[in-house]
N, C-alpha and C positions, 0 to 999 in steps of 0.2 A: 499520274500525268508530270511530265517534267514540268518546271518552273518557266520554260522556253518553250512550251508547247501550246501557246495559245489557240493555235489552231487557222489557219488563214481561210477556212469556211464554216459555216454554221454545221456541218456534217460534222466535222471534226469534231467538235467542242458538243456536239451533241452526243454522241458514239461515247466519250471519254465519260460524260458524264454518266449514262447509264450504268455503266462501269464502278463508277466509283461511289455513288449517292446513291443513298437508299429512296426510295417511290415513296411518296405521300399516300397512304395506307390507309388514313382517318375517313370513312364513309360520311363522315359529317360535313366536311369540309369539301364534298363534290357539290357541284349546282345540280338543283333540280328540276329547273326550267331552263326556257333558253337564255334569260337575261339575268336572273340574281336568283337563289336558292329560296328565298322567301318574299311574298307580297311585301312587310314592312323592308327587307334589304334594297328594293326596287323603289319603294316609295323613298327612302331615305337618299339613294342615290341620285333620284329627281330633284330634293330636294338641294343637295350639294351641287346639284349641276345648274339649277335655277336662281340658287343664293349666290351673289358674288361673294359673301363671307369676305369683306374684303381685308380683313386683318390675316388673312390666313394667305398663304403662297398656292400658287396652283398644284405647285409637286403633292403638298401636304394633302391638300383638296381629294386630289387624284386617288391617292393611294388608300385615301380613309374609303372611296368608293369603294373600290377595288376589296377591301376591308368587310363594305356592308354587301357586295355581290356574293361571298361565299360562305357569311354568318350562317349556320344552320336553325337559329331560332333568336326568338327576340329577347331571352335571357344575354346570348353572345352577342348580340346588336348592342344591350346597354352596356355590357362591359366594356367592350371594344370602343363606345363612343364617350363612357366614361375614363377609359384610359388615355383616350387623344385629348380630351377638353383638358382632364386635370395635369398630363403632361406637356403642354403644348404651350412653349413662350408666347405664342401669340394670340392667348386670350387673356384678357385682363386679370391680375388675381383675383380682383374683387368680384368679378363675375362667375369664376368658375362655382361657387358653389351654388347660386341661382342656376346654372344650367346643371349642375349635377342631379337636384332636385327635381326639375322637369324631365329627367331620365329615369330615375328610379321612381317617380311617380307616376310613371307612363299617362305622363301629360305632352305626348307628341305632337300632338295641336298644337303644343304653344313655340315649337322649335322654330316654324317658319318668322315669328314677329323676333326670335332672340337671335336669327340669322339675317336681318335687316332684309329679309327677300316678300314680295306678293304672292305667296304660294298656299292657294286654298287645299288642305292635305281631306277636304270632304269631297273636293271635285276632283273626280278622276278622271275626267275629260283633258286627253291633254299631254298627262302627264309623262306621253313616254316621247312628248315632243324633244329634239336633243340625242337619241339617244341614237348609238351609235354601234357596230358590230361590235362584239363583246371582246373579241380578243382582239381588233384594234385599238380598242381602248387599256386593256391590259398591256400591251405592247407599248402605246403611247405612255402609260403609267411607269412601265420598265426604265423606258429611255429618259425619263424625267429624272425618277431618282439617279441610276445611272451618271446625268448629265451633271446634276444638282450636288453629287456626292465631294467632299471634299478630300476622301480617300482616293477614290477615281481618279479625279483631278492631278493625282501625283506621280499617277502612273506614266512611264513613256508615250508621247502620242501614237508611236506605231501598236503599241497595245491598245490602245485607246482604240483605235481605228477598227484592229483586229474585232476586238469585243464590241462596238457600236455594226460593226456588217453581219458579226453573228446574230446579233439580236434583229436586227432588220431583214433577215435572211428569211427567218423563221416564218413558218406556216401554221402552227397551232399553239395552243396555250401548254401543251406538253412538252411541244419543242422549248416554246421559248423558258417553261422553269427550269431545263434540262439547262440550256445556257447560261441561266443566272445561277444554277449551281456549283456546274465546271469551272462560273469564271471565280469564285470562291477560290480555288485551289492555285490558281495563277497570279492573284492578285497580293505581290507581294506589301502593300502598304495594308493590307488587314494583319492581326493576328491570331492564334488560333480561337479564341474565345469570341472574338469577332466574329469569325467562320462559324463556328457553332449557334450565335447567335442567329445571323442571321439564316441559317437555314432550317433551324426551326421554326423561325417566321415565316418563310417562304412556303414552307411545307405545312404550315396552320392558318393558311392565309390570314395573318396579322401584317399585314405590308405597309399598313401606316408605321410600324414600330422600326420600318428600315432606315426611320431617316434620324434614329436616335443619333447621336453621339457614339456608343459604342458599337454602331452597327456600320451605316454607309455616312454617317453623318453630313446627311444635304439638309438639315433645317438652316433656313437664312433668319437672319436677326430679325425680332418685331420690328415692322413696318411703320413709319412714321405716323402720329396721328391715332394711334392705337386707343385713344380713348372711348369709351362708350360714349353714344349721341344719341338720344332721347327720339330725336327727328326722324332714324330710319327705322323708325318702328313700323311694324306692319297693323294696317289701321285695324283696331280690334284685339290686338294682342294684348293679353293680360299680364305679360310679363316685359320690364323692360330690356330695350336692346342690348346682349351682353357681349357681341363680338366687335371687335373694334372698325372705326375706318381709316382705311386707306388714303393715303394722299395721290389724287388725282394720277401725279407725273410718277407713280411708284408703277415698274412693270418688269417684269422678269425679260432678264437679257435673252437678247436672239441668240439660239447657239444651233450646232451643226448636230444631229443627232448621229451620223458617221462616227466623229472623234470622239464625242463626247464630248467638247468643250466650247467656249466661245468661238463665233464666227468671226474672221478678219473681218473686219467690214471692209476695207479697202479690197478684197479679193472675194467678198463673197456672191456667190452664185443662185440664180433665182430660179427654178424650171417653170416653164409653162403653167404646170400645175399650180405653181404658189409656194412650193417647195423650196426651202433655201439651205445652202452646203457651200463647205469652205470650198473653193477652189479644186483645190487638188484631191480633195476627198471625194467629189462629185468626179473628178476624172479619173480616178483611179477606179472608183466603183464602173464608169462605163467602159472602161478597158475589159474588164473583168466578168461584164456581161452582154459585151458587143452591142451591135447597133439594128435596128433600134434598142433602147434598153430601158428596164422599168425603175420610173422614180424610185426610189429606196423605202418612202414613206406611205405612197398610194397606190401605187404598181400603174399608175399611168404610163403608157407608151410613148420613149421620148425618140422621135426621129429628128435628129440634130438635120437644120437646111438653112436657105437662106431666109433670112428673117426670122428665125428663131419659131418659125410656123411649126406644131406636133402635130394637129389634128386637124383633119377637114370635117367639114360641116357636120357629118355622120359621124364624126369621131373615130375613124378610123387612122391611120398613121400616113402622112404625107411620104412619098419616097424624095431623095433628095440627091445631088451631082455625087458621083463617087469620090470621097476625098479621104483625109485620115482623118482616124475617128476624133483626135483630139483638135481639129481643125474643124468638123462638125461641129462637135459639141460647142466649141466657142462659139458657132454661130447662133446657138440658142439664147447666148447673152447679149448679143449684138456686139462681139469684141471681135 
């Protein structure tokens, strides 16, 4: 693939990726159930979702969840958790040994207390609350990694838009992985060694390693207030809480999933479904997909019209007067 051939749609990217990149061939990394490869992996995903784990950025928690999803057994889960804990700048150094001991000694039931959440590992009722579609969760993680990447942020904005559009246009896990692999060839900000490491991590399901400085480099600095606090313990926990507490005003910056960058606050546009984008990004998307156009994230139909109303009471799209697509689209946002 030539450096200029990022592709204007996901079909081009996926096609090229299938020609140039090896397929994941290790059966151990293939999920054996609808949600996760093992019950323990699903349990850990629920824990990571239920716990605020305030010392960790959202992108790190999402990547760790996806690694847990495909881990083939408890040995692999131990390995990836130890890797994530000992290598994380968000876990206080004095707490890493305590977490490592919990994991190595199979004291999984003590993890909720260490993660500052009220999650009862013995109560399996309702542990799947909050679970989403596995593909949508995987795609959300990929978007988060690319958006938070310092190396991706140095790409020209048109290249980032092409990449974001390709990711959002995928419909299966396999397509998305091919897009991720294809993107490595055209990212001028990645050297050959980084490309190889990223490719191996993707194929091996080690998604939490994609955040490392020699990969996509998307870890954020440790949040303020990262000192351990005992009052955050889960009642009855036998170990002190070891993950730091974040300041209440710490939150991830709102970003545009199309251009993989921070949204221009002055020109940000939010669709009726609640997903926000840069004005230029969503205009380009609407021109490419016609009217009505699907929300890039949730696929909710957006039928622009007076007052920005998209769906009727039954969830179907309403018709609107014949206008130019740009004029109709801006009608969604009340401009």
